[in-house]
matplotlib code that plots the C-alpha trace (Angstrom):
import matplotlib.pyplot as plt

x = [-62.6, -65.6, -68.5, -67.6, -69.3, -69.6, -69.9, -66.8, -64.1, -63.6, -62.7, -59.3, -58.0, -55.3, -52.0, -50.8, -53.0, -52.8, -49.2, -48.9, -51.0, -48.8, -46.6, -42.5, -42.8, -45.8, -44.8, -45.9, -43.3, -43.4, -42.5, -45.6, -47.8, -46.6, -47.3, -50.5, -51.9, -50.4, -52.9, -56.3, -58.5, -58.0, -55.8, -54.5, -52.5, -50.9, -49.9, -48.3, -50.6, -49.7, -50.4, -46.7, -47.0, -45.5, -46.7, -48.7, -49.7, -49.2, -53.0, -52.7, -50.5, -52.9, -56.0, -54.2, -52.5, -49.8, -46.7, -44.4, -47.5, -46.9, -43.7, -42.6, -42.3, -44.6, -47.9, -51.0, -52.9, -50.4, -49.8, -52.9, -56.1, -59.0, -62.2, -66.6, -67.5, -66.9, -63.1, -62.9, -60.1, -61.8, -61.3, -58.0, -58.3, -56.5, -57.7, -55.4, -57.7, -57.3, -56.8, -59.8, -62.0, -60.7, -63.7, -62.3, -63.7, -65.1, -65.8, -65.4, -67.1, -64.8, -63.2, -59.4, -59.1, -56.0, -54.0, -52.5, -55.5, -58.2, -60.0, -63.3, -62.5, -62.2, -65.0, -63.7, -65.1, -61.7, -62.6, -60.0, -59.5, -57.9, -55.7, -55.5, -53.2, -54.0, -55.3, -53.0, -52.9, -50.4, -51.5, -53.9, -55.1, -56.0, -58.7, -59.5, -62.0, -63.1, -66.9, -67.3, -66.3, -70.3, -68.2, -66.9, -70.2, -72.4, -69.7, -69.4, -72.5, -73.8, -71.1, -72.7, -76.2, -74.9, -72.4, -71.7, -68.3, -66.6, -66.6, -66.6, -69.4, -72.2, -75.0, -78.7, -80.2, -77.6, -78.5, -82.2, -81.7, -79.2, -80.8, -83.9, -82.4, -81.1, -84.9, -86.6, -83.9, -84.8, -86.6, -84.5, -85.2, -81.9, -80.7, -80.0, -78.3, -77.4, -78.7, -75.9, -77.3, -74.4, -75.0, -71.4, -72.5, -72.4, -71.1, -72.6, -70.4, -67.2, -68.9, -69.6, -66.1, -63.7, -65.4, -66.8, -63.4, -63.1, -66.0, -65.2, -62.3, -63.7, -66.1, -62.9, -61.0, -63.9, -65.0, -61.5, -61.2, -64.6, -63.7, -60.8, -63.4, -65.5, -65.0, -65.6, -68.5, -70.1, -71.6, -71.0, -73.1, -73.6, -77.3, -77.2, -74.8, -74.0, -74.9, -73.9, -75.7, -73.9, -74.8, -72.9, -74.4, -74.7, -74.3, -76.4, -77.2, -74.6, -71.8, -72.6, -72.7, -69.3, -68.6, -70.2, -68.1, -65.1, -66.4, -67.4, -64.3, -61.7, -63.6, -63.2, -59.2, -59.6, -58.7, -59.6, -56.3, -56.6, -54.9, -53.2, -56.9, -57.9, -61.7, -62.5, -65.6, -68.3, -70.2, -74.5, -75.3, -78.2, -78.1, -81.7, -81.7, -82.9, -84.8, -87.2, -90.1, -88.3, -91.0, -89.1, -85.6, -87.3, -89.1, -85.5, -83.8, -86.4, -86.4, -82.8, -82.1, -85.3, -82.7, -79.9, -82.1, -82.8, -78.5, -77.6, -80.3, -78.4, -75.0, -71.6, -70.7, -73.7, -75.8, -79.4, -80.4, -84.2, -85.6, -89.5, -92.3, -93.1, -91.4, -93.4, -96.5, -95.9, -94.9, -98.3, -99.6, -98.5, -99.2, -103.1, -103.8, -101.8, -105.2, -106.6, -105.0, -105.7, -109.7, -109.1, -107.6, -109.9, -113.0, -112.0, -111.6, -108.5, -108.3, -106.5, -105.9, -103.3, -101.6, -100.8, -97.3, -97.0, -94.1, -92.7, -92.3, -94.5, -97.7, -97.2, -99.3, -100.3, -97.0, -98.7, -100.4, -98.7, -100.7, -101.3, -102.9, -105.8, -107.8, -111.8, -112.1, -114.7, -116.7, -116.4, -114.0, -110.3, -106.9, -104.0, -101.1, -98.4, -100.7, -101.3, -98.1, -95.3, -97.3, -97.2, -94.0, -93.4, -95.2, -94.6, -97.7, -97.3, -96.0, -100.2, -100.9, -98.8, -100.0, -103.8, -102.7, -101.0, -104.2, -106.5, -104.0, -103.3, -107.4, -108.2, -105.9, -107.5, -111.3, -109.7, -107.8, -111.5, -113.0, -110.4, -109.0, -105.6, -102.7, -102.5, -99.2, -99.3, -96.4, -97.2, -94.4, -93.0, -92.0, -88.2, -89.9, -91.5, -88.5, -86.5, -88.2, -88.0, -91.3, -93.1, -91.0, -93.7, -95.7, -96.1, -95.3, -97.9, -100.9, -100.1, -100.4, -103.3, -104.8, -103.4, -101.4, -99.8, -96.1, -95.2, -97.8, -96.1, -93.6, -92.5, -91.1, -88.4, -87.1, -83.4, -83.0, -84.9, -82.4, -79.3, -80.7, -81.8, -79.8, -79.0, -82.9, -83.7, -81.7, -83.2, -86.6, -85.5, -84.2, -87.0, -89.5, -87.6, -87.8, -91.3, -91.1, -91.9, -90.3, -88.2, -88.1, -85.6, -88.0, -86.5, -83.3, -80.5, -82.1, -79.4, -75.2, -74.5, -76.8, -73.5, -72.3, -75.0, -76.9, -74.0, -75.7, -79.3, -80.6, -83.2, -85.4, -86.9, -84.7, -87.2, -85.9, -86.4, -88.7, -87.0, -84.2, -87.5, -89.8, -86.9, -85.9, -86.9, -85.9, -82.2, -79.7, -78.2, -81.4, -81.7, -78.2, -79.0, -82.1, -79.3, -76.5, -79.0, -80.8, -77.8, -76.4, -79.1, -79.0, -75.5, -76.6, -79.9, -82.2, -85.5, -86.1, -89.4, -89.4, -91.3, -93.2, -93.8, -96.3, -96.7, -96.5, -93.0, -91.6, -92.9, -91.4, -87.8, -87.8, -88.2, -86.0, -83.5, -84.0, -86.2, -89.0, -91.1, -93.2, -96.3, -97.3, -100.2, -99.5, -100.1, -103.1, -103.8, -104.5, -108.0, -109.8, -109.6, -112.7, -115.1, -114.1, -115.9, -115.7, -113.6, -110.2, -108.2, -107.0]
y = [45.2, 44.1, 40.9, 38.2, 37.1, 33.6, 34.6, 36.2, 32.8, 29.3, 27.2, 25.4, 22.9, 21.9, 23.6, 20.8, 19.7, 23.5, 23.2, 20.5, 22.3, 25.5, 26.1, 26.2, 30.3, 30.0, 27.7, 29.8, 29.8, 29.2, 33.2, 33.5, 31.8, 32.7, 36.2, 35.6, 33.7, 36.6, 39.0, 37.0, 37.8, 34.3, 33.2, 29.7, 26.7, 24.4, 20.7, 17.4, 14.2, 13.7, 18.0, 19.6, 23.3, 23.6, 27.1, 29.5, 33.3, 36.3, 36.8, 33.7, 35.9, 38.6, 36.3, 35.0, 37.9, 35.9, 38.1, 35.0, 33.0, 29.3, 28.6, 25.6, 22.2, 23.2, 21.1, 22.9, 21.4, 22.9, 26.1, 27.1, 26.8, 27.0, 27.7, 27.4, 30.0, 29.1, 29.4, 25.3, 23.9, 22.1, 18.6, 18.8, 20.4, 17.2, 13.7, 10.9, 8.5, 5.9, 7.6, 5.9, 7.6, 11.0, 13.1, 15.5, 18.4, 19.4, 23.2, 23.9, 27.1, 28.4, 30.6, 32.0, 33.9, 36.0, 36.0, 39.9, 41.2, 43.5, 42.9, 39.9, 37.1, 35.8, 34.6, 32.2, 29.5, 26.8, 24.8, 22.0, 20.5, 16.8, 16.3, 13.1, 12.0, 8.4, 7.2, 8.8, 11.5, 14.5, 17.3, 19.1, 22.9, 24.8, 28.2, 30.1, 32.9, 36.1, 35.0, 38.3, 40.6, 41.7, 41.2, 37.8, 36.0, 37.4, 36.9, 32.7, 32.5, 33.8, 31.5, 28.4, 29.1, 28.7, 26.1, 23.2, 22.8, 19.6, 20.4, 24.0, 23.7, 26.0, 24.2, 23.4, 26.3, 28.7, 26.6, 26.3, 30.0, 30.6, 28.3, 30.3, 34.1, 32.0, 30.1, 34.2, 35.3, 32.7, 35.1, 34.2, 31.1, 31.2, 31.1, 27.3, 26.3, 22.6, 21.2, 17.6, 15.8, 13.8, 10.7, 8.4, 5.1, 2.9, 5.4, 3.8, 0.8, 2.8, 4.4, 0.7, -0.8, 2.4, 3.9, 7.2, 9.7, 7.3, 8.4, 12.1, 12.0, 10.4, 13.1, 16.2, 14.0, 13.5, 16.9, 18.2, 16.1, 17.1, 20.5, 20.7, 19.3, 22.6, 26.6, 29.0, 30.1, 26.6, 26.4, 23.4, 22.2, 19.7, 19.1, 15.3, 13.7, 12.0, 14.3, 16.8, 18.8, 21.3, 24.0, 24.6, 28.3, 28.9, 25.5, 23.3, 19.9, 18.8, 20.9, 19.7, 16.2, 16.5, 18.1, 14.9, 12.7, 14.0, 14.2, 10.8, 9.7, 11.5, 9.2, 5.9, 7.1, 7.4, 5.3, 6.3, 5.1, 4.6, 3.0, 0.9, -0.1, 1.0, 1.3, 2.3, 4.8, 5.4, 8.4, 8.5, 11.4, 12.7, 15.3, 17.8, 20.7, 24.2, 27.0, 29.4, 26.6, 24.6, 24.3, 26.0, 24.9, 22.4, 20.5, 21.0, 19.2, 16.7, 15.5, 15.5, 13.7, 10.8, 10.9, 10.5, 7.3, 5.7, 6.9, 4.6, 1.2, 0.4, 0.4, 2.3, 5.9, 5.4, 9.1, 9.2, 12.7, 13.5, 14.0, 13.7, 14.1, 10.6, 10.8, 14.2, 13.0, 9.7, 11.8, 14.2, 11.2, 9.9, 13.7, 13.2, 9.9, 11.9, 13.3, 10.1, 8.1, 10.5, 9.4, 6.1, 6.1, 8.1, 6.1, 3.4, 2.3, 0.2, -3.9, -6.5, -9.3, -12.4, -14.8, -18.8, -20.2, -23.5, -25.9, -28.0, -30.7, -33.0, -33.1, -28.7, -28.1, -24.2, -22.6, -19.2, -16.0, -12.8, -9.9, -7.3, -4.9, -3.3, -0.2, 0.4, 2.8, 5.5, 3.1, 0.9, -1.2, -2.4, -0.5, -2.6, -1.5, -0.5, 2.0, 4.1, 3.3, 5.1, 8.0, 7.1, 6.0, 9.3, 11.9, 10.2, 8.5, 5.2, 4.7, 5.7, 2.7, 0.6, 1.4, 1.0, -2.4, -3.5, -2.7, -4.5, -7.8, -7.9, -8.1, -10.3, -12.3, -11.8, -12.5, -15.8, -16.9, -15.7, -18.8, -21.2, -20.2, -19.5, -22.3, -20.2, -17.4, -14.5, -12.1, -7.9, -6.2, -3.2, -0.5, 0.9, 4.5, 2.9, 0.7, 3.7, 5.2, 4.7, 4.7, 2.2, -1.3, 0.1, 0.5, -3.0, -4.5, -2.1, -3.3, -6.5, -6.8, -4.9, -7.7, -10.7, -11.5, -14.8, -13.9, -16.4, -16.1, -13.1, -12.6, -9.7, -8.6, -6.1, -5.8, -5.8, -2.1, -0.8, -3.4, -1.9, 1.7, 1.7, -1.0, 0.4, 0.7, -2.6, -4.9, -3.2, -3.3, -7.5, -8.1, -6.1, -8.6, -11.4, -11.6, -10.8, -14.1, -13.5, -14.4, -11.9, -13.0, -11.2, -9.7, -10.1, -10.9, -10.9, -8.0, -6.1, -5.6, -6.1, -8.6, -11.1, -8.7, -7.3, -10.8, -11.7, -8.8, -9.1, -12.4, -13.1, -17.0, -17.0, -15.3, -14.9, -14.9, -12.1, -13.8, -11.9, -14.7, -17.7, -16.8, -17.4, -20.2, -23.2, -21.2, -19.3, -21.5, -18.4, -18.2, -21.5, -21.0, -17.8, -20.0, -22.5, -20.7, -17.7, -21.5, -23.0, -20.4, -19.7, -23.7, -23.0, -19.9, -22.1, -19.8, -21.1, -20.3, -19.3, -18.6, -15.7, -16.3, -19.8, -19.2, -23.0, -26.7, -27.3, -24.6, -25.9, -29.2, -27.9, -25.6, -28.8, -30.5, -28.1, -28.1, -24.4, -25.4, -22.6, -20.9, -18.4, -16.9, -17.3, -21.3, -21.8, -19.6, -15.8, -13.2, -12.7, -10.8, -11.7, -14.1, -13.2, -14.8, -18.1, -19.1, -22.0, -21.4, -23.3, -21.6]
z = [8.3, 5.7, 6.3, 5.0, 1.6, 0.3, -2.9, -3.6, -2.7, -3.1, -1.4, -2.9, -0.4, 2.0, 0.6, 0.6, -2.4, -3.9, -4.2, -6.4, -8.8, -8.7, -11.3, -9.6, -10.3, -8.3, -5.6, -1.4, 0.6, 4.0, 4.6, 2.7, 4.6, 7.8, 7.4, 5.7, 8.9, 11.0, 9.0, 9.8, 12.8, 14.3, 16.4, 14.0, 16.3, 13.9, 16.1, 15.4, 16.1, 19.3, 19.7, 20.3, 18.9, 15.1, 14.6, 16.3, 14.8, 16.6, 17.5, 19.9, 21.7, 22.0, 22.8, 25.8, 27.6, 27.5, 25.8, 24.8, 23.2, 22.5, 21.3, 18.9, 20.4, 23.9, 24.3, 23.2, 25.7, 28.5, 26.9, 26.1, 29.1, 28.5, 31.0, 31.5, 31.9, 36.5, 35.5, 35.9, 33.5, 30.1, 29.0, 27.2, 23.5, 22.2, 23.3, 24.1, 21.9, 18.8, 15.6, 14.5, 16.8, 16.1, 14.5, 11.8, 12.6, 16.6, 18.4, 21.7, 23.2, 26.2, 28.0, 28.8, 31.3, 31.6, 34.8, 36.1, 33.8, 35.0, 32.2, 31.6, 30.5, 26.6, 25.0, 22.5, 19.8, 19.3, 15.9, 15.8, 12.3, 11.9, 8.6, 7.5, 4.5, 3.3, 6.9, 9.0, 11.1, 9.9, 12.0, 14.1, 12.9, 15.7, 15.0, 18.1, 17.4, 19.9, 19.9, 21.9, 19.1, 17.2, 14.0, 14.0, 15.3, 12.6, 10.1, 12.0, 11.7, 8.1, 7.0, 8.5, 7.7, 3.9, 4.5, 5.2, 7.8, 6.2, 2.4, 2.8, 0.1, -0.1, 1.7, -0.2, 1.6, -0.5, -2.9, -3.2, -3.3, -6.1, -8.4, -7.6, -8.4, -11.4, -12.1, -12.0, -14.8, -17.4, -19.2, -22.9, -24.6, -25.3, -21.7, -21.0, -18.0, -16.4, -13.0, -11.8, -8.5, -7.5, -5.0, -3.9, -4.6, -1.7, 0.5, 3.6, 3.3, 3.8, 7.2, 7.8, 6.7, 7.6, 9.9, 9.8, 9.7, 6.8, 5.1, 5.9, 4.2, 1.2, 0.3, 1.5, -1.2, -3.8, -3.3, -4.8, -7.2, -9.1, -8.4, -10.9, -13.6, -13.3, -14.6, -11.2, -12.8, -11.6, -8.6, -6.0, -3.3, -0.9, -0.2, 1.7, 3.8, 0.7, -2.4, -4.3, -7.0, -9.7, -11.5, -14.7, -15.8, -19.4, -20.6, -23.2, -22.1, -24.7, -23.0, -19.7, -21.1, -22.2, -17.8, -16.8, -18.6, -17.2, -14.2, -14.6, -15.7, -13.0, -9.6, -12.5, -12.4, -8.4, -5.6, -2.1, 0.4, 4.5, 7.1, 4.3, 1.9, -1.3, -2.0, -5.7, -5.5, -7.5, -8.2, -9.5, -11.8, -12.7, -15.3, -15.4, -18.0, -17.2, -18.9, -19.1, -18.7, -15.7, -12.9, -8.6, -8.0, -5.1, -7.8, -9.9, -7.2, -6.7, -10.1, -10.1, -7.6, -8.9, -12.7, -10.1, -8.3, -12.1, -12.8, -8.9, -10.2, -12.8, -11.2, -10.9, -12.7, -14.4, -15.9, -16.4, -18.3, -17.9, -21.1, -20.5, -19.0, -17.3, -14.1, -13.9, -14.5, -11.9, -9.8, -9.8, -9.1, -6.1, -5.0, -6.2, -3.3, -0.2, 0.1, -1.5, 1.5, 4.2, 3.2, 2.9, 7.2, 8.1, 6.2, 7.2, 3.6, 3.9, 3.8, 5.0, 2.6, 3.3, 0.9, 2.4, 2.7, 2.1, 3.4, 0.7, 2.6, 3.5, 2.7, 1.8, 4.7, 5.9, 7.4, 7.3, 6.1, 4.6, 5.7, 2.9, 2.2, -0.1, -0.3, -1.7, -3.5, -3.4, -6.5, -4.6, -6.5, -4.7, -5.2, -6.2, -3.3, -5.6, -6.9, -3.6, -0.9, -2.9, -2.5, 0.9, 1.1, -0.2, 1.2, 4.8, 4.9, 5.4, 9.2, 9.4, 7.5, 9.4, 12.1, 11.4, 9.7, 12.8, 15.4, 12.2, 12.2, 16.2, 17.0, 14.1, 16.0, 18.9, 18.2, 16.4, 20.1, 21.9, 19.7, 19.6, 16.6, 16.9, 14.9, 11.9, 12.1, 10.8, 9.1, 8.5, 6.7, 8.5, 5.8, 5.9, 8.0, 10.4, 11.3, 11.6, 14.4, 17.5, 18.8, 16.5, 18.7, 22.1, 19.4, 17.9, 21.6, 23.5, 20.7, 21.6, 25.1, 24.8, 22.6, 23.9, 21.3, 21.3, 20.0, 18.1, 16.0, 14.8, 12.3, 10.8, 7.0, 6.6, 3.4, 3.1, 2.1, 4.7, 7.1, 5.6, 5.7, 9.5, 10.6, 14.0, 14.5, 12.8, 15.1, 17.9, 16.9, 16.0, 19.2, 21.0, 19.5, 19.3, 23.0, 23.0, 20.8, 17.4, 14.9, 11.9, 7.9, 5.5, 1.8, -0.9, -0.1, -3.7, -4.8, -2.5, -3.3, -0.3, 1.1, 2.4, 4.1, 6.5, 6.6, 9.7, 11.3, 10.9, 13.7, 11.1, 11.0, 7.0, 3.8, 2.0, -1.8, -4.2, -6.6, -9.5, -9.2, -8.6, -11.5, -14.5, -12.1, -14.7, -18.2, -16.8, -15.2, -13.2, -11.4, -10.7, -8.8, -7.1, -5.5, -4.7, -3.3, -0.8, 0.3, 0.8, 2.4, 5.1, 5.9, 7.1, 9.5, 10.4, 8.2, 6.8, 3.1, 1.7, -2.0, -3.5, -7.5, -7.1, -10.6, -11.6, -10.0, -12.5, -10.3, -7.1, -7.6, -8.5, -5.2, -2.9, -4.8, -4.0, -0.8, 0.1, 2.8, 2.2, -1.2, -1.7, -5.2, -7.3, -8.0, -4.7, -3.7, -5.0, -1.7, -0.5, 1.8, 5.7, 6.3, 8.9, 12.1, 12.2, 8.6, 6.8, 7.4, 4.4, 1.6]

ax = plt.figure().add_subplot(projection="3d")
ax.plot(x, y, z, "-o")
ax.set_aspect("equal")
plt.show()
């Protein structure tokens, strides 16, 4: 038998799903299915949710050394005894755990010790797949593979390195390789292809509310749905946890637009059923034309991803066509900043600024300062963070910047304490990347201890988006630093669509109301209502509020009447460099 070629086959889905798509004359009989399973080179067992055998193909008997084999009605845990390399029995194949904890796919390495035979034990891999329907566990399918056979090992490794185990789609590595091959063949100006980049809108919410098993099943069903709108020539791949890429070969942008419309319409009509609940699903789609002038496959995927992100920012089921070079120019500018950021860190050209946050009660006194970072240019000018921080985040330098800021701020605060100026507190912004680093909290605590900084003088600001994207790590970070005596503010609150769902999980002391609502609240009743609602919600939860972008005395007066606790912005004071120790500390 020749090795399996992934290009020669397409995963069609479960037989039950396939059956509904076939014409009456094309129905697959049980006899045909059993005959097919009897000819494959793997042992196959089908059980019910309790692990009771419903079917076992002949190879199971051959592999186990049992002439009778597994019979229908027999518990698979009793009929198929697996051991480790020392002959010790392994745990049950079908574990006795709640259904919602059952993984979609798991693989076990084991040995079958065949009694009465003089042959060595058979080394096998057992893949256990759970099959679900609308949130109900229907069957287990067990596939036994003889890993001692060189043919089986090479075939399995080939499949694993080029495909995704859950969806059976090609993976990112395989897709990039095929895309690069296509680009090398694009020599004729008449050749056109289209690349689609798809992102499942708010997939994390499904995982958090229904569980990872539900998330897996959603992806499986969504893939099956999208495949029906594609042709056999199209290459469909899973390139991220909830991201997919589709290459429409020999396709113009106009033809690609019709495919996109068909895909989007099918998703709009789709509802995910799980354990009695229905969830509406949406996708964001980035579209990029592919021709002989297209750059490398990795750059093309990055461009398509940018278009997809732009579509996602516009809402549910949106499509964005990459049709100009502005994004490319922006990314080139960002890449030039990488060397400049490295140089600024090496040459100590980053600068700390601070902006006061004042109380809106009584005399409107200083409450604390927010620390902001700037860069000194080679010509001595001050460079805005908006020019270099996005590049630092994109290219993985932001954590180094964060650590530089932490060390410098703590040293400055220690110097204040030495001369008796220790009344001011400082808020330090933490990036999502640093928040996701499991060593960062210990680094902060160690730096604080080395400088002798009073923890109650330190506040950390984390954005709503970074907290949600790194929820587990964010909670660990917050709990560690709050236990030490620091406080926390949730920045840009209200911008995200899931603010309320996650707020109860985040033990923060302050909510910073997003400036996009504050800036126009004198003219826009909706923005004013949003600010009032957020402030009211925070008060009910015992959280203080800070309004950003306060640019006029009139705006500050309205916030005061509304009951907002603190404010910052140009209407109060602009950000300025940290004064030398010993200079007046007012603002």
